C-alpha positions in Angstrom: 85.4 107.3 126.7 87.6 106.0 123.9 85.9 105.2 120.6 86.9 101.5 120.6 85.5 101.0 124.1 82.2 102.6 123.0 82.1 100.3 120.0 82.6 97.3 122.2 79.8 98.4 124.6 77.4 99.0 121.7 78.1 95.5 120.3 77.7 93.9 123.7 74.4 95.7 124.5 73.1 95.0 121.0 73.8 91.3 120.8 73.5 90.3 124.5 75.3 87.2 123.4 78.7 86.2 122.3 80.4 88.4 119.7 80.6 87.1 116.2 83.9 86.7 114.5 83.1 89.7 112.3 82.3 91.8 115.3 85.5 90.9 117.0 87.6 91.6 113.9 85.8 95.0 113.5 86.6 95.8 117.1 90.3 95.1 116.7 90.4 97.0 113.3 88.9 100.0 115.0 91.3 99.6 117.9 94.3 99.3 115.6 93.3 102.4 113.7 92.9 104.4 116.9 96.3 103.3 118.1 97.9 104.1 114.7 96.4 107.6 114.8 97.6 108.1 118.4 101.1 107.1 117.5 101.2 109.3 114.4 99.9 112.3 116.5 102.5 111.6 119.3 105.3 111.4 116.7 104.2 114.7 115.1 104.1 116.4 118.6 107.6 115.0 119.5 109.0 116.3 116.2 107.4 119.7 116.7 108.8 119.9 120.2 112.3 118.8 119.1 112.3 121.4 116.3 111.1 124.1 118.7 113.8 123.2 121.3 116.4 123.1 118.5 115.3 126.6 117.3 115.6 128.0 120.8 119.0 126.4 121.3 120.2 128.0 118.0 118.9 131.4 119.1 120.7 131.2 122.3 123.9 130.1 120.6 123.6 133.0 118.1 123.1 135.4 121.0 126.2 134.3 122.9 128.4 134.0 119.8 127.8 137.5 118.7 
């Protein structure tokens, strides 16, 4: 289960009433942080994959060129 969803469930069980403005803001801050971390990780993986593919391509070119 994703952390932001767990946080939401804990808040709902704890309060058994409407969320306060502070609780809602804390929920969205945690959600935004999780999304930013996910995007940063995805970008790093994409860069690593691109660099690996480029390296393999260069090795193949070197092999065929001589």
